[in-house]
C-alpha positions as CSV (number, residue, x, y, z in Angstrom):
1,X,117.0,125.6,98.4
2,X,113.5,125.5,96.9
3,X,111.0,128.2,97.7
4,X,107.7,127.3,99.2
5,X,106.0,127.8,95.8
6,X,108.2,125.2,94.2
7,X,107.8,122.7,97.0
8,X,104.1,123.1,96.5
9,X,104.4,122.8,92.7
10,X,106.3,119.4,93.4
11,X,103.7,118.2,95.6
12,X,101.0,118.9,93.2
13,X,103.0,117.2,90.5
14,X,103.5,114.1,92.5
15,X,99.6,114.1,93.5
16,X,98.9,114.5,89.8
17,X,101.0,111.3,89.1
18,X,99.0,109.6,91.8
19,X,95.8,110.7,90.1
20,X,96.8,109.3,86.8
21,X,97.8,106.0,88.5
22,X,94.3,106.0,90.2
23,X,92.3,106.7,87.2
24,X,94.2,103.8,85.4
25,X,93.4,101.5,88.3
26,X,89.8,102.4,88.3
27,X,89.6,102.2,84.5
28,X,90.9,98.7,84.6
29,X,88.4,97.9,87.5
30,X,85.4,99.2,85.4
31,X,86.5,97.3,82.4
32,X,86.7,94.2,84.5
33,X,83.2,94.8,86.1
34,X,81.5,95.3,82.8
35,X,83.4,92.0,81.5
36,X,85.3,93.9,78.7
37,X,88.4,92.3,80.2
38,X,89.2,89.6,82.7
39,X,91.7,90.3,85.4
40,X,91.9,89.2,89.0
41,X,91.6,92.9,90.4
42,X,90.5,91.9,93.7
43,X,93.0,89.1,94.8
44,X,95.9,89.6,92.3
45,X,99.1,90.6,94.1
46,X,100.1,92.9,91.3
47,X,96.9,94.8,91.7
48,X,97.1,95.0,95.5
49,X,100.5,96.2,95.0
50,X,99.4,98.9,92.5
51,X,96.8,100.0,95.0
52,X,99.3,100.3,97.9
53,X,101.6,102.4,95.8
54,X,98.6,104.8,94.8
55,X,97.3,105.1,98.4
56,X,100.7,105.6,100.0
57,X,101.3,108.4,97.4
58,X,98.1,110.2,98.2
59,X,98.4,109.7,101.8
60,X,102.1,110.6,102.2
61,X,101.5,113.8,100.3
62,X,98.4,114.5,102.4
63,X,100.5,114.7,105.4
64,X,103.1,116.9,103.8
65,X,100.0,119.2,102.7
66,X,99.0,119.5,106.4
67,X,102.5,120.8,107.1
68,X,102.3,123.4,104.1
69,X,98.8,124.5,105.2
70,X,99.2,124.7,109.0
71,X,102.7,124.7,110.2
72,X,102.4,128.5,110.7
73,X,99.1,128.2,112.6
74,X,95.6,126.8,112.2
75,X,93.0,129.0,110.4
76,X,90.0,127.6,112.1
77,X,87.6,128.7,109.3
78,X,89.9,127.4,106.7
79,X,90.5,124.1,108.4
80,X,86.6,123.7,109.2
81,X,85.8,124.4,105.5
82,X,88.3,121.8,104.4
83,X,86.9,119.1,107.2
84,X,83.2,120.0,105.9
85,X,84.1,119.5,102.3
86,X,85.8,116.3,103.0
87,X,83.0,115.0,105.1
88,X,80.4,116.0,102.7
89,X,82.3,114.3,99.7
90,X,82.5,111.1,102.1
91,X,78.8,111.2,102.8
92,X,78.1,111.6,99.0
93,X,80.3,108.5,98.2
94,X,78.5,106.4,100.7
95,X,75.2,107.5,99.5
96,X,76.0,106.8,95.9
97,X,77.7,103.4,96.4
98,X,74.7,102.1,98.4
99,X,72.8,102.4,94.9
100,X,75.6,101.0,92.6
101,X,76.9,98.4,95.0
102,X,74.1,97.7,97.5
103,X,76.1,94.7,98.8
104,X,79.4,96.2,99.0
105,X,78.9,99.9,99.5
106,X,81.8,102.1,100.8
107,X,81.5,103.0,104.5
108,X,85.1,104.1,105.1
109,X,87.1,104.7,101.8
110,X,89.8,107.1,101.2
111,X,87.9,110.4,101.4
112,X,86.3,109.1,104.7
113,X,89.8,108.4,105.9
114,X,91.1,111.8,104.7
115,X,88.6,113.6,106.8
116,X,89.5,111.9,109.9
117,X,93.3,111.9,109.3
118,X,93.0,115.7,108.8
119,X,91.3,116.0,112.1
120,X,94.0,113.8,113.9
121,X,97.1,114.7,111.8
122,X,96.8,118.5,112.3
123,X,98.0,118.0,115.8
124,X,101.2,116.7,114.5
125,X,102.4,119.4,112.1
126,X,104.8,121.1,114.5
127,X,106.2,117.7,115.6
128,X,108.1,116.0,112.6
129,X,110.3,113.6,114.6
130,X,107.6,112.4,116.7
131,X,105.5,112.0,113.6
132,X,108.3,109.8,111.9
133,X,108.8,107.7,115.0
134,X,105.1,107.1,115.6
135,X,104.3,106.7,111.8
136,X,106.9,104.0,111.5
137,X,105.8,102.3,114.6
138,X,102.1,102.1,113.5
139,X,103.2,100.8,110.1
140,X,105.4,98.0,111.8
141,X,103.0,97.2,114.5
142,X,100.3,96.6,112.0
143,X,102.4,94.5,110.0
144,X,103.1,92.4,113.1
145,X,99.4,92.1,113.8
146,X,99.5,94.2,116.9
147,X,97.3,97.1,115.7
148,X,93.9,96.4,114.1
149,X,90.5,98.0,113.8
150,X,88.5,94.8,113.2
151,X,87.0,95.2,116.7
152,X,85.4,98.3,115.6
153,X,84.0,96.7,112.4
154,X,82.5,94.0,114.6
155,X,81.1,96.5,117.0
156,X,79.5,98.5,114.2
157,X,78.4,95.9,111.8
158,X,75.1,95.1,113.1
159,X,73.7,98.5,114.2
160,X,75.0,100.2,110.9
161,X,74.3,97.2,108.7
162,X,77.7,97.4,107.2
163,X,78.3,94.8,104.4
164,X,80.8,91.9,104.9
165,X,82.7,93.2,101.8
166,X,83.3,96.9,100.7
167,X,84.6,98.1,97.3
168,X,87.0,100.5,98.9
169,X,88.5,100.4,102.6
170,X,91.3,102.5,103.9
171,X,91.7,101.4,107.5
172,X,93.1,104.0,110.0
173,X,95.8,101.7,110.9
174,X,98.3,101.2,109.1
175,X,97.4,104.3,106.9
176,X,97.5,107.0,109.5
177,X,101.1,106.1,110.0
178,X,101.8,106.8,106.2
179,X,100.2,110.3,106.9
180,X,102.6,110.8,109.8
181,X,105.6,109.8,107.8
182,X,104.5,112.3,105.1
183,X,104.5,115.3,107.7
184,X,108.1,114.4,108.4
185,X,108.9,114.6,104.7
186,X,107.0,117.7,104.3
187,X,109.1,119.3,106.9
188,X,112.4,118.3,105.3
189,X,111.7,119.7,102.1
190,X,112.0,116.2,100.3
191,X,109.4,117.5,97.7
192,X,111.9,120.1,96.4
193,X,113.1,118.2,93.3
194,X,113.4,121.3,91.1
195,X,111.5,119.8,88.4
196,X,110.8,122.3,85.6
197,X,107.3,123.6,85.0
198,X,106.6,122.8,81.3
199,X,104.2,121.6,78.6
200,X,104.2,118.0,80.4
201,X,104.5,118.8,84.2
202,X,102.2,121.8,84.3
203,X,99.0,119.8,83.4
204,X,99.9,116.9,85.7
205,X,100.3,119.5,88.4
206,X,96.9,120.9,87.6
207,X,95.4,117.4,88.2
208,X,97.0,117.4,91.5
209,X,95.7,120.7,92.5
210,X,92.1,119.5,91.8
211,X,92.5,116.0,93.1
212,X,89.4,115.8,95.0
213,X,87.2,117.2,92.1
214,X,88.9,114.6,89.8
215,X,88.3,111.9,92.5
216,X,84.7,112.5,92.7
217,X,83.7,113.0,89.0
218,X,86.1,110.4,87.1
219,X,84.3,107.2,88.2
220,X,80.4,108.3,87.5
221,X,82.0,109.6,84.1
222,X,83.7,106.1,83.3
223,X,81.1,104.2,84.6
224,X,78.4,105.9,82.6
225,X,80.5,105.7,79.4
226,X,81.1,102.0,79.7
């Protein structure tokens, strides 16, 4: 049976893999944006599938991380600090994209979602079975068109001057379902894969431990270089 430290290493390692995939996706986006390459990154089915894989990894791991952090009880100061960091990062992303993409700025991307999902998901960290059932139900009902947040967009579009298109959108449904499934996975030690800590895996896990920092700086760096 893996120790808690090993399980956290495995989660960091998987998150690091997700970071590498994300940077690869964004590099292709940037190269296409500056016309170094010509790909259908907005509507190509392979690019949509690639994005789904990346976001699913991040949000599933986010659910598991909530278990690791809070199943023994909620440290209010630690929790509010995490929430403040995520909220501040989300506000920074919105502000920056209004200048770079004035017609398609990001109003509810992955970091915005992470802040809201943290607030909602923490209540489920001690209920893995309910989390699994509810998570699967959310994903299934969304796929059957029974769950949608489009009504909320329509209500807020005019007062908030939301753009018709945005560079990144992570809707609460179905993605909160993935977070809930991640909570179940975290409880059942499915990250205890016993992968060795070595010259290859350790740097990848390092990226996973600092995923928010990498997320915030990699695009400005690549955009500036290109």
